[in-house]
All heavy atoms as a GROMACS GRO file, in nm:
protein
  573
    1MET      N    1   2.686   0.083   2.046
    1MET     CA    2   2.718   0.189   1.952
    1MET      C    3   2.593   0.273   1.920
    1MET      O    4   2.599   0.394   1.924
    1MET     CB    5   2.778   0.128   1.826
    1MET     CG    6   2.793   0.224   1.713
    1MET     SD    7   2.944   0.317   1.731
    1MET     CE    8   2.941   0.408   1.581
    2ILE      N    9   2.483   0.207   1.888
    2ILE     CA   10   2.361   0.280   1.854
    2ILE      C   11   2.313   0.362   1.972
    2ILE      O   12   2.280   0.480   1.957
    2ILE     CB   13   2.252   0.184   1.804
    2ILE    CG1   14   2.291   0.126   1.668
    2ILE    CG2   15   2.117   0.256   1.794
    2ILE    CD1   16   2.197   0.018   1.617
    3HIS      N   17   2.311   0.302   2.091
    3HIS     CA   18   2.262   0.375   2.208
    3HIS      C   19   2.350   0.495   2.238
    3HIS      O   20   2.299   0.603   2.268
    3HIS     CB   21   2.251   0.282   2.328
    3HIS     CG   22   2.186   0.347   2.445
    3HIS    ND1   23   2.232   0.329   2.571
    3HIS    CD2   24   2.080   0.431   2.456
    3HIS    CE1   25   2.157   0.400   2.656
    3HIS    NE2   26   2.066   0.463   2.588
    4ARG      N   27   2.480   0.478   2.228
    4ARG     CA   28   2.570   0.591   2.254
    4ARG      C   29   2.546   0.704   2.153
    4ARG      O   30   2.540   0.820   2.189
    4ARG     CB   31   2.716   0.546   2.250
    4ARG     CG   32   2.811   0.659   2.286
    4ARG     CD   33   2.956   0.617   2.290
    4ARG     NE   34   2.999   0.582   2.156
    4ARG     CZ   35   3.070   0.473   2.126
    4ARG    NH1   36   3.106   0.390   2.221
    4ARG    NH2   37   3.106   0.449   2.002
    5THR      N   38   2.528   0.667   2.027
    5THR     CA   39   2.505   0.768   1.923
    5THR      C   40   2.374   0.841   1.945
    5THR      O   41   2.367   0.963   1.930
    5THR     CB   42   2.506   0.702   1.783
    5THR    OG1   43   2.630   0.633   1.766
    5THR    CG2   44   2.491   0.806   1.673
    6THR      N   45   2.269   0.769   1.983
    6THR     CA   46   2.140   0.836   2.007
    6THR      C   47   2.148   0.923   2.132
    6THR      O   48   2.086   1.030   2.136
    6THR     CB   49   2.023   0.736   2.021
    6THR    OG1   50   2.048   0.646   2.128
    6THR    CG2   51   2.002   0.660   1.892
    7THR      N   52   2.224   0.883   2.231
    7THR     CA   53   2.241   0.964   2.351
    7THR      C   54   2.309   1.097   2.316
    7THR      O   55   2.273   1.201   2.369
    7THR     CB   56   2.322   0.888   2.457
    7THR    OG1   57   2.251   0.767   2.490
    7THR    CG2   58   2.340   0.969   2.584
    8GLU      N   59   2.406   1.090   2.224
    8GLU     CA   60   2.473   1.212   2.180
    8GLU      C   61   2.380   1.300   2.096
    8GLU      O   62   2.386   1.422   2.103
    8GLU     CB   63   2.598   1.177   2.100
    8GLU     CG   64   2.706   1.114   2.185
    8GLU     CD   65   2.819   1.052   2.104
    8GLU    OE1   66   2.816   1.059   1.978
    8GLU    OE2   67   2.909   0.995   2.166
    9ALA      N   68   2.291   1.239   2.019
    9ALA     CA   69   2.199   1.314   1.934
    9ALA      C   70   2.086   1.379   2.012
    9ALA      O   71   2.032   1.482   1.972
    9ALA     CB   72   2.141   1.224   1.826
   10PHE      N   73   2.049   1.319   2.124
   10PHE     CA   74   1.940   1.370   2.209
   10PHE      C   75   1.993   1.389   2.352
   10PHE      O   76   1.946   1.323   2.444
   10PHE     CB   77   1.822   1.272   2.209
   10PHE     CG   78   1.760   1.251   2.075
   10PHE    CD1   79   1.796   1.143   1.996
   10PHE    CD2   80   1.664   1.339   2.026
   10PHE    CE1   81   1.738   1.123   1.871
   10PHE    CE2   82   1.606   1.319   1.902
   10PHE     CZ   83   1.644   1.210   1.824
   11PRO      N   84   2.089   1.479   2.372
   11PRO     CA   85   2.153   1.490   2.504
   11PRO      C   86   2.060   1.533   2.616
   11PRO      O   87   2.081   1.496   2.731
   11PRO     CB   88   2.264   1.594   2.482
   11PRO     CG   89   2.216   1.675   2.366
   11PRO     CD   90   2.137   1.580   2.280
   12GLY      N   91   1.957   1.608   2.586
   12GLY     CA   92   1.868   1.656   2.690
   12GLY      C   93   1.750   1.566   2.717
   12GLY      O   94   1.666   1.597   2.801
   13SER      N   95   1.744   1.454   2.646
   13SER     CA   96   1.628   1.367   2.660
   13SER      C   97   1.668   1.220   2.654
   13SER      O   98   1.660   1.156   2.548
   13SER     CB   99   1.526   1.398   2.550
   13SER     OG  100   1.412   1.317   2.567
   14PRO      N  101   1.710   1.165   2.768
   14PRO     CA  102   1.752   1.024   2.768
   14PRO      C  103   1.640   0.928   2.728
   14PRO      O  104   1.665   0.825   2.664
   14PRO     CB  105   1.799   0.998   2.910
   14PRO     CG  106   1.759   1.117   2.990
   14PRO     CD  107   1.725   1.228   2.897
   15GLN      N  108   1.517   0.961   2.761
   15GLN     CA  109   1.405   0.873   2.724
   15GLN      C  110   1.388   0.870   2.572
   15GLN      O  111   1.371   0.763   2.514
   15GLN     CB  112   1.276   0.919   2.791
   15GLN     CG  113   1.159   0.828   2.762
   15GLN     CD  114   1.033   0.871   2.833
   15GLN    OE1  115   1.026   0.975   2.895
   15GLN    NE2  116   0.930   0.789   2.824
   16THR      N  117   1.396   0.984   2.507
   16THR     CA  118   1.387   0.988   2.362
   16THR      C  119   1.504   0.914   2.299
   16THR      O  120   1.487   0.838   2.203
   16THR     CB  121   1.383   1.134   2.310
   16THR    OG1  122   1.268   1.198   2.366
   16THR    CG2  123   1.377   1.140   2.160
   17ALA      N  124   1.622   0.932   2.353
   17ALA     CA  125   1.740   0.862   2.301
   17ALA      C  126   1.721   0.712   2.307
   17ALA      O  127   1.754   0.640   2.211
   17ALA     CB  128   1.864   0.904   2.380
   18ARG      N  129   1.668   0.663   2.417
   18ARG     CA  130   1.646   0.518   2.431
   18ARG      C  131   1.539   0.469   2.334
   18ARG      O  132   1.551   0.360   2.278
   18ARG     CB  133   1.608   0.484   2.575
   18ARG     CG  134   1.726   0.497   2.668
   18ARG     CD  135   1.690   0.485   2.812
   18ARG     NE  136   1.603   0.371   2.838
   18ARG     CZ  137   1.600   0.305   2.950
   18ARG    NH1  138   1.680   0.339   3.048
   18ARG    NH2  139   1.518   0.205   2.967
   19LYS      N  140   1.435   0.548   2.312
   19LYS     CA  141   1.330   0.508   2.218
   19LYS      C  142   1.385   0.501   2.076
   19LYS      O  143   1.357   0.406   2.002
   19LYS     CB  144   1.211   0.602   2.225
   19LYS     CG  145   1.131   0.584   2.352
   19LYS     CD  146   1.011   0.676   2.358
   19LYS     CE  147   0.933   0.649   2.486
   19LYS     NZ  148   0.803   0.713   2.485
   20VAL      N  149   1.464   0.601   2.038
   20VAL     CA  150   1.524   0.601   1.905
   20VAL      C  151   1.624   0.485   1.893
   20VAL      O  152   1.631   0.418   1.790
   20VAL     CB  153   1.589   0.736   1.873
   20VAL    CG1  154   1.668   0.731   1.743
   20VAL    CG2  155   1.483   0.845   1.866
   21ALA      N  156   1.699   0.460   1.998
   21ALA     CA  157   1.792   0.347   1.996
   21ALA      C  158   1.716   0.216   1.975
   21ALA      O  159   1.759   0.131   1.896
   21ALA     CB  160   1.872   0.341   2.126
   22ALA      N  161   1.604   0.200   2.043
   22ALA     CA  162   1.523   0.078   2.025
   22ALA      C  163   1.477   0.064   1.881
   22ALA      O  164   1.483  -0.044   1.822
   22ALA     CB  165   1.404   0.080   2.120
   23LEU      N  166   1.432   0.174   1.822
   23LEU     CA  167   1.387   0.171   1.683
   23LEU      C  168   1.501   0.132   1.589
   23LEU      O  169   1.487   0.042   1.506
   23LEU     CB  170   1.332   0.308   1.643
   23LEU     CG  171   1.293   0.326   1.496
   23LEU    CD1  172   1.177   0.235   1.460
   23LEU    CD2  173   1.258   0.471   1.468
   24LEU      N  174   1.617   0.197   1.604
   24LEU     CA  175   1.728   0.170   1.514
   24LEU      C  176   1.787   0.031   1.536
   24LEU      O  177   1.829  -0.035   1.441
   24LEU     CB  178   1.835   0.278   1.529
   24LEU     CG  179   1.791   0.419   1.491
   24LEU    CD1  180   1.904   0.518   1.511
   24LEU    CD2  181   1.738   0.424   1.349
   25MET      N  182   1.789  -0.014   1.660
   25MET     CA  183   1.839  -0.149   1.688
   25MET      C  184   1.747  -0.254   1.625
   25MET      O  185   1.794  -0.351   1.568
   25MET     CB  186   1.853  -0.170   1.840
   25MET     CG  187   1.962  -0.085   1.901
   25MET     SD  188   1.959  -0.082   2.081
   25MET     CE  189   2.056  -0.227   2.117
   26HIS      N  190   1.619  -0.230   1.634
   26HIS     CA  191   1.524  -0.323   1.571
   26HIS      C  192   1.544  -0.324   1.420
   26HIS      O  193   1.545  -0.430   1.357
   26HIS     CB  194   1.380  -0.287   1.606
   26HIS     CG  195   1.280  -0.372   1.538
   26HIS    ND1  196   1.267  -0.506   1.564
   26HIS    CD2  197   1.190  -0.343   1.442
   26HIS    CE1  198   1.172  -0.556   1.486
   26HIS    NE2  199   1.124  -0.459   1.411
   27ARG      N  200   1.561  -0.208   1.361
   27ARG     CA  201   1.586  -0.200   1.216
   27ARG      C  202   1.715  -0.273   1.178
   27ARG      O  203   1.729  -0.321   1.066
   27ARG     CB  204   1.596  -0.056   1.171
   27ARG     CG  205   1.463   0.012   1.165
   27ARG     CD  206   1.478   0.151   1.110
   27ARG     NE  207   1.350   0.218   1.108
   27ARG     CZ  208   1.335   0.347   1.093
   27ARG    NH1  209   1.441   0.425   1.076
   27ARG    NH2  210   1.216   0.401   1.092
   28ALA      N  211   1.809  -0.279   1.270
   28ALA     CA  212   1.936  -0.347   1.245
   28ALA      C  213   1.925  -0.498   1.263
   28ALA      O  214   2.023  -0.570   1.247
   28ALA     CB  215   2.045  -0.291   1.336
   29GLY      N  216   1.805  -0.546   1.301
   29GLY     CA  217   1.783  -0.689   1.314
   29GLY      C  218   1.802  -0.745   1.454
   29GLY      O  219   1.806  -0.866   1.472
   30ILE      N  220   1.812  -0.658   1.551
   30ILE     CA  221   1.829  -0.703   1.689
   30ILE      C  222   1.692  -0.731   1.748
   30ILE      O  223   1.598  -0.654   1.730
   30ILE     CB  224   1.904  -0.595   1.771
   30ILE    CG1  225   2.042  -0.570   1.709
   30ILE    CG2  226   1.915  -0.634   1.917
   30ILE    CD1  227   2.116  -0.451   1.764
   31SER      N  228   1.681  -0.841   1.820
   31SER     CA  229   1.551  -0.880   1.878
   31SER      C  230   1.512  -0.784   1.990
   31SER      O  231   1.597  -0.721   2.053
   31SER     CB  232   1.558  -1.022   1.933
   31SER     OG  233   1.634  -1.024   2.053
   32TYR      N  234   1.381  -0.776   2.013
   32TYR     CA  235   1.333  -0.689   2.120
   32TYR      C  236   1.384  -0.735   2.256
   32TYR      O  237   1.412  -0.654   2.344
   32TYR     CB  238   1.180  -0.681   2.120
   32TYR     CG  239   1.126  -0.597   2.007
   32TYR    CD1  240   1.039  -0.649   1.913
   32TYR    CD2  241   1.162  -0.463   1.993
   32TYR    CE1  242   0.989  -0.572   1.810
   32TYR    CE2  243   1.114  -0.385   1.890
   32TYR     CZ  244   1.027  -0.439   1.798
   32TYR     OH  245   0.978  -0.362   1.696
   33ALA      N  246   1.401  -0.865   2.275
   33ALA     CA  247   1.455  -0.916   2.402
   33ALA      C  248   1.598  -0.866   2.422
   33ALA      O  249   1.635  -0.823   2.532
   33ALA     CB  250   1.449  -1.068   2.405
   34ASP      N  251   1.678  -0.871   2.316
   34ASP     CA  252   1.817  -0.822   2.326
   34ASP      C  253   1.822  -0.671   2.343
   34ASP      O  254   1.908  -0.619   2.414
   34ASP     CB  255   1.897  -0.865   2.204
   34ASP     CG  256   1.924  -1.015   2.202
   34ASP    OD1  257   1.913  -1.081   2.307
   34ASP    OD2  258   1.955  -1.067   2.092
   35ILE      N  259   1.731  -0.601   2.277
   35ILE     CA  260   1.724  -0.455   2.293
   35ILE      C  261   1.691  -0.421   2.438
   35ILE      O  262   1.754  -0.334   2.499
   35ILE     CB  263   1.619  -0.394   2.198
   35ILE    CG1  264   1.663  -0.411   2.053
   35ILE    CG2  265   1.595  -0.246   2.231
   35ILE    CD1  266   1.554  -0.379   1.951
   36ALA      N  267   1.594  -0.491   2.494
   36ALA     CA  268   1.556  -0.466   2.634
   36ALA      C  269   1.674  -0.489   2.727
   36ALA      O  270   1.698  -0.409   2.819
   36ALA     CB  271   1.438  -0.555   2.673
   37ALA      N  272   1.748  -0.596   2.704
   37ALA     CA  273   1.864  -0.625   2.788
   37ALA      C  274   1.970  -0.516   2.774
   37ALA      O  275   2.028  -0.471   2.873
   37ALA     CB  276   1.922  -0.761   2.752
   38GLU      N  277   1.995  -0.473   2.651
   38GLU     CA  278   2.095  -0.369   2.625
   38GLU      C  279   2.058  -0.236   2.689
   38GLU      O  280   2.144  -0.164   2.742
   38GLU     CB  281   2.112  -0.351   2.474
   38GLU     CG  282   2.201  -0.239   2.433
   38GLU     CD  283   2.349  -0.267   2.455
   38GLU    OE1  284   2.387  -0.386   2.466
   38GLU    OE2  285   2.426  -0.171   2.466
   39LEU      N  286   1.929  -0.201   2.684
   39LEU     CA  287   1.886  -0.070   2.734
   39LEU      C  288   1.838  -0.074   2.880
   39LEU      O  289   1.795   0.028   2.933
   39LEU     CB  290   1.777  -0.013   2.642
   39LEU     CG  291   1.821   0.011   2.498
   39LEU    CD1  292   1.705   0.065   2.415
   39LEU    CD2  293   1.940   0.104   2.491
   40GLY      N  294   1.842  -0.190   2.941
   40GLY     CA  295   1.810  -0.201   3.083
   40GLY      C  296   1.662  -0.209   3.116
   40GLY      O  297   1.621  -0.173   3.226
   41TRP      N  298   1.582  -0.254   3.021
   41TRP     CA  299   1.439  -0.270   3.045
   41TRP      C  300   1.409  -0.411   3.093
   41TRP      O  301   1.482  -0.506   3.062
   41TRP     CB  302   1.359  -0.239   2.919
   41TRP     CG  303   1.354  -0.094   2.887
   41TRP    CD1  304   1.341   0.009   2.974
   41TRP    CD2  305   1.365  -0.034   2.757
   41TRP    NE1  306   1.340   0.129   2.908
   41TRP    CE2  307   1.355   0.106   2.774
   41TRP    CE3  308   1.381  -0.084   2.629
   41TRP    CZ2  309   1.361   0.195   2.670
   41TRP    CZ3  310   1.387   0.005   2.524
   41TRP    CH2  311   1.377   0.143   2.544
   42ALA      N  312   1.300  -0.426   3.166
   42ALA     CA  313   1.266  -0.555   3.227
   42ALA      C  314   1.227  -0.662   3.125
   42ALA      O  315   1.256  -0.779   3.146
   42ALA     CB  316   1.152  -0.536   3.328
   43ASP      N  317   1.161  -0.622   3.017
   43ASP     CA  318   1.116  -0.723   2.921
   43ASP      C  319   1.109  -0.667   2.780
   43ASP      O  320   1.122  -0.547   2.759
   43ASP     CB  321   0.981  -0.781   2.961
   43ASP     CG  322   0.874  -0.675   2.974
   43ASP    OD1  323   0.866  -0.586   2.889
   43ASP    OD2  324   0.796  -0.681   3.071
   44HIS      N  325   1.086  -0.756   2.686
   44HIS     CA  326   1.085  -0.717   2.545
   44HIS      C  327   0.969  -0.625   2.509
   44HIS      O  328   0.980  -0.546   2.416
   44HIS     CB  329   1.083  -0.841   2.455
   44HIS     CG  330   0.952  -0.912   2.455
   44HIS    ND1  331   0.914  -0.996   2.556
   44HIS    CD2  332   0.850  -0.908   2.366
   44HIS    CE1  333   0.793  -1.042   2.529
   44HIS    NE2  334   0.752  -0.992   2.415
   45SER      N  335   0.861  -0.630   2.584
   45SER     CA  336   0.747  -0.544   2.550
   45SER      C  337   0.782  -0.396   2.569
   45SER      O  338   0.731  -0.310   2.497
   45SER     CB  339   0.622  -0.582   2.630
   45SER     OG  340   0.642  -0.560   2.768
   46SER      N  341   0.868  -0.366   2.663
   46SER     CA  342   0.912  -0.227   2.681
   46SER      C  343   0.991  -0.179   2.559
   46SER      O  344   0.973  -0.066   2.514
   46SER     CB  345   1.000  -0.214   2.806
   46SER     OG  346   0.926  -0.246   2.922
   47ALA      N  347   1.076  -0.265   2.506
   47ALA     CA  348   1.153  -0.231   2.387
   47ALA      C  349   1.060  -0.215   2.267
   47ALA      O  350   1.077  -0.122   2.187
   47ALA     CB  351   1.259  -0.337   2.359
   48TRP      N  352   0.964  -0.303   2.254
   48TRP     CA  353   0.869  -0.294   2.143
   48TRP      C  354   0.791  -0.163   2.150
   48TRP      O  355   0.779  -0.092   2.052
   48TRP     CB  356   0.774  -0.413   2.147
   48TRP     CG  357   0.671  -0.407   2.038
   48TRP    CD1  358   0.686  -0.453   1.910
   48TRP    CD2  359   0.540  -0.351   2.046
   48TRP    NE1  360   0.570  -0.428   1.838
   48TRP    CE2  361   0.480  -0.366   1.919
   48TRP    CE3  362   0.467  -0.290   2.146
   48TRP    CZ2  363   0.351  -0.322   1.891
   48TRP    CZ3  364   0.339  -0.246   2.118
   48TRP    CH2  365   0.282  -0.262   1.992
   49ARG      N  366   0.741  -0.130   2.268
   49ARG     CA  367   0.662  -0.008   2.287
   49ARG      C  368   0.746   0.116   2.256
   49ARG      O  369   0.700   0.209   2.191
   49ARG     CB  370   0.609  -0.004   2.431
   49ARG     CG  371   0.487   0.078   2.450
   49ARG     CD  372   0.419   0.059   2.587
   49ARG     NE  373   0.500   0.010   2.697
   49ARG     CZ  374   0.502  -0.117   2.740
   49ARG    NH1  375   0.429  -0.209   2.683
   49ARG    NH2  376   0.577  -0.151   2.842
   50ALA      N  377   0.870   0.118   2.302
   50ALA     CA  378   0.958   0.231   2.277
   50ALA      C  379   0.984   0.249   2.127
   50ALA      O  380   0.980   0.360   2.075
   50ALA     CB  381   1.090   0.212   2.351
   51ALA      N  382   1.010   0.138   2.058
   51ALA     CA  383   1.034   0.146   1.914
   51ALA      C  384   0.909   0.195   1.840
   51ALA      O  385   0.919   0.275   1.746
   51ALA     CB  386   1.077   0.010   1.860
   52GLN      N  387   0.793   0.151   1.885
   52GLN     CA  388   0.669   0.196   1.822
   52GLN      C  389   0.645   0.345   1.845
   52GLN      O  390   0.600   0.416   1.755
   52GLN     CB  391   0.549   0.114   1.874
   52GLN     CG  392   0.556  -0.034   1.841
   52GLN     CD  393   0.576  -0.060   1.694
   52GLN    OE1  394   0.503  -0.008   1.610
   52GLN    NE2  395   0.676  -0.139   1.662
   53ASP      N  396   0.676   0.392   1.964
   53ASP     CA  397   0.664   0.536   1.993
   53ASP      C  398   0.755   0.617   1.901
   53ASP      O  399   0.712   0.717   1.842
   53ASP     CB  400   0.702   0.566   2.139
   53ASP     CG  401   0.598   0.524   2.239
   53ASP    OD1  402   0.486   0.486   2.199
   53ASP    OD2  403   0.630   0.528   2.360
   54ALA      N  404   0.880   0.574   1.890
   54ALA     CA  405   0.975   0.647   1.805
   54ALA      C  406   0.931   0.642   1.660
   54ALA      O  407   0.942   0.742   1.587
   54ALA     CB  408   1.116   0.589   1.821
   55ARG      N  409   0.879   0.530   1.614
   55ARG     CA  410   0.832   0.519   1.476
   55ARG      C  411   0.714   0.613   1.450
   55ARG      O  412   0.708   0.678   1.346
   55ARG     CB  413   0.792   0.374   1.446
   55ARG     CG  414   0.739   0.352   1.307
   55ARG     CD  415   0.850   0.367   1.204
   55ARG     NE  416   0.793   0.342   1.073
   55ARG     CZ  417   0.813   0.418   0.968
   55ARG    NH1  418   0.892   0.521   0.975
   55ARG    NH2  419   0.758   0.390   0.854
   56ALA      N  420   0.623   0.623   1.546
   56ALA     CA  421   0.509   0.714   1.531
   56ALA      C  422   0.558   0.858   1.525
   56ALA      O  423   0.509   0.938   1.443
   56ALA     CB  424   0.410   0.696   1.647
   57TRP      N  425   0.653   0.895   1.610
   57TRP     CA  426   0.709   1.030   1.606
   57TRP      C  427   0.776   1.055   1.472
   57TRP      O  428   0.766   1.164   1.416
   57TRP     CB  429   0.811   1.051   1.716
   57TRP     CG  430   0.757   1.046   1.855
   57TRP    CD1  431   0.626   1.058   1.894
   57TRP    CD2  432   0.832   1.026   1.973
   57TRP    NE1  433   0.618   1.047   2.030
   57TRP    CE2  434   0.741   1.026   2.081
   57TRP    CE3  435   0.967   1.005   2.000
   57TRP    CZ2  436   0.782   1.010   2.213
   57TRP    CZ3  437   1.007   0.988   2.131
   57TRP    CH2  438   0.915   0.991   2.235
   58GLU      N  439   0.847   0.955   1.423
   58GLU     CA  440   0.917   0.968   1.296
   58GLU      C  441   0.819   0.996   1.182
   58GLU      O  442   0.846   1.076   1.094
   58GLU     CB  443   0.996   0.839   1.270
   58GLU     CG  444   1.084   0.843   1.150
   58GLU     CD  445   1.157   0.713   1.130
   58GLU    OE1  446   1.096   0.605   1.145
   58GLU    OE2  447   1.276   0.720   1.097
   59LEU      N  448   0.705   0.930   1.186
   59LEU     CA  449   0.604   0.949   1.082
   59LEU      C  450   0.535   1.085   1.093
   59LEU      O  451   0.499   1.145   0.992
   59LEU     CB  452   0.499   0.838   1.089
   59LEU     CG  453   0.548   0.699   1.051
   59LEU    CD1  454   0.439   0.596   1.082
   59LEU    CD2  455   0.590   0.693   0.906
   60ASP      N  456   0.516   1.134   1.214
   60ASP     CA  457   0.440   1.256   1.238
   60ASP      C  458   0.523   1.385   1.234
   60ASP      O  459   0.467   1.493   1.216
   60ASP     CB  460   0.368   1.250   1.372
   60ASP     CG  461   0.256   1.149   1.374
   60ASP    OD1  462   0.210   1.109   1.266
   60ASP    OD2  463   0.216   1.109   1.485
   61ARG      N  464   0.650   1.375   1.256
   61ARG     CA  465   0.732   1.496   1.272
   61ARG      C  466   0.851   1.495   1.176
   61ARG      O  467   0.950   1.424   1.199
   61ARG     CB  468   0.784   1.504   1.416
   61ARG     CG  469   0.673   1.505   1.518
   61ARG     CD  470   0.729   1.498   1.656
   61ARG     NE  471   0.622   1.483   1.753
   61ARG     CZ  472   0.642   1.448   1.877
   61ARG    NH1  473   0.763   1.425   1.922
   61ARG    NH2  474   0.540   1.437   1.960
   62PRO      N  475   0.846   1.575   1.071
   62PRO     CA  476   0.956   1.576   0.974
   62PRO      C  477   1.093   1.609   1.036
   62PRO      O  478   1.194   1.550   0.997
   62PRO     CB  479   0.914   1.684   0.874
   62PRO     CG  480   0.766   1.690   0.885
   62PRO     CD  481   0.735   1.661   1.029
   63ALA      N  482   1.097   1.700   1.129
   63ALA     CA  483   1.225   1.735   1.192
   63ALA      C  484   1.281   1.616   1.270
   63ALA      O  485   1.402   1.589   1.266
   63ALA     CB  486   1.209   1.855   1.283
   64PHE      N  487   1.194   1.545   1.340
   64PHE     CA  488   1.236   1.428   1.414
   64PHE      C  489   1.287   1.321   1.317
   64PHE      O  490   1.389   1.257   1.340
   64PHE     CB  491   1.120   1.374   1.498
   64PHE     CG  492   1.157   1.260   1.589
   64PHE    CD1  493   1.219   1.284   1.710
   64PHE    CD2  494   1.130   1.130   1.553
   64PHE    CE1  495   1.253   1.180   1.794
   64PHE    CE2  496   1.162   1.025   1.636
   64PHE     CZ  497   1.225   1.051   1.757
   65ARG      N  498   1.216   1.303   1.207
   65ARG     CA  499   1.255   1.206   1.104
   65ARG      C  500   1.395   1.237   1.052
   65ARG      O  501   1.476   1.147   1.031
   65ARG     CB  502   1.153   1.207   0.991
   65ARG     CG  503   1.180   1.111   0.881
   65ARG     CD  504   1.075   1.115   0.773
   65ARG     NE  505   0.999   1.240   0.775
   65ARG     CZ  506   0.868   1.248   0.766
   65ARG    NH1  507   0.795   1.145   0.746
   65ARG    NH2  508   0.808   1.364   0.771
   66ALA      N  509   1.425   1.364   1.032
   66ALA     CA  510   1.557   1.404   0.983
   66ALA      C  511   1.666   1.368   1.084
   66ALA      O  512   1.773   1.321   1.046
   66ALA     CB  513   1.558   1.553   0.953
   67VAL      N  514   1.640   1.391   1.211
   67VAL     CA  515   1.739   1.356   1.314
   67VAL      C  516   1.759   1.205   1.320
   67VAL      O  517   1.871   1.157   1.328
   67VAL     CB  518   1.697   1.412   1.452
   67VAL    CG1  519   1.791   1.363   1.561
   67VAL    CG2  520   1.695   1.564   1.450
   68VAL      N  521   1.651   1.130   1.315
   68VAL     CA  522   1.661   0.984   1.317
   68VAL      C  523   1.743   0.935   1.197
   68VAL      O  524   1.830   0.849   1.210
   68VAL     CB  525   1.522   0.917   1.320
   68VAL    CG1  526   1.533   0.766   1.300
   68VAL    CG2  527   1.453   0.947   1.453
   69ALA      N  528   1.717   0.992   1.081
   69ALA     CA  529   1.792   0.953   0.960
   69ALA      C  530   1.940   0.985   0.975
   69ALA      O  531   2.026   0.906   0.936
   69ALA     CB  532   1.733   1.022   0.838
   70ALA      N  533   1.970   1.099   1.034
   70ALA     CA  534   2.110   1.136   1.055
   70ALA      C  535   2.178   1.041   1.153
   70ALA      O  536   2.292   0.998   1.131
   70ALA     CB  537   2.119   1.280   1.106
   71VAL      N  538   2.109   1.008   1.261
   71VAL     CA  539   2.165   0.915   1.359
   71VAL      C  540   2.183   0.777   1.295
   71VAL      O  541   2.286   0.713   1.314
   71VAL     CB  542   2.076   0.905   1.484
   71VAL    CG1  543   2.120   0.793   1.576
   71VAL    CG2  544   2.074   1.038   1.558
   72GLU      N  545   2.086   0.735   1.218
   72GLU     CA  546   2.095   0.604   1.152
   72GLU      C  547   2.214   0.601   1.058
   72GLU      O  548   2.285   0.499   1.049
   72GLU     CB  549   1.964   0.576   1.078
   72GLU     CG  550   1.952   0.434   1.030
   72GLU     CD  551   1.812   0.402   0.982
   72GLU    OE1  552   1.736   0.493   0.944
   72GLU    OE2  553   1.777   0.282   0.982
   73ALA      N  554   2.241   0.709   0.989
   73ALA     CA  555   2.355   0.715   0.898
   73ALA      C  556   2.488   0.708   0.973
   73ALA      O  557   2.587   0.658   0.918
   73ALA     CB  558   2.349   0.844   0.816
   74MET      N  559   2.491   0.753   1.097
   74MET     CA  560   2.613   0.752   1.176
   74MET      C  561   2.641   0.614   1.236
   74MET      O  562   2.754   0.589   1.279
   74MET     CB  563   2.607   0.855   1.289
   74MET     CG  564   2.611   0.996   1.242
   74MET     SD  565   2.625   1.115   1.377
   74MET     CE  566   2.466   1.102   1.459
   75THR      N  567   2.542   0.529   1.242
   75THR     CA  568   2.562   0.399   1.308
   75THR      C  569   2.592   0.289   1.211
   75THR      O  570   2.577   0.297   1.095
   75THR     CB  571   2.439   0.360   1.391
   75THR    OG1  572   2.325   0.353   1.306
   75THR    CG2  573   2.417   0.457   1.504
   0.00000   0.00000   0.00000
């Protein structure tokens, strides 16, 4: 559900959608290993790195933060 919602929110950027999905899935209590399996990554470190990237963008870019908040509210 989260990945589908982020894909719809970021239609032109599948990589960004996956990073935001990793962030929101982690916030929902899903382990990085399960996130990696869900998003098709080889290991949990990829999921961790993606979530950290999205979190940094969220902190640095108010517009990005607003989109993440909207997506989070939809999930």
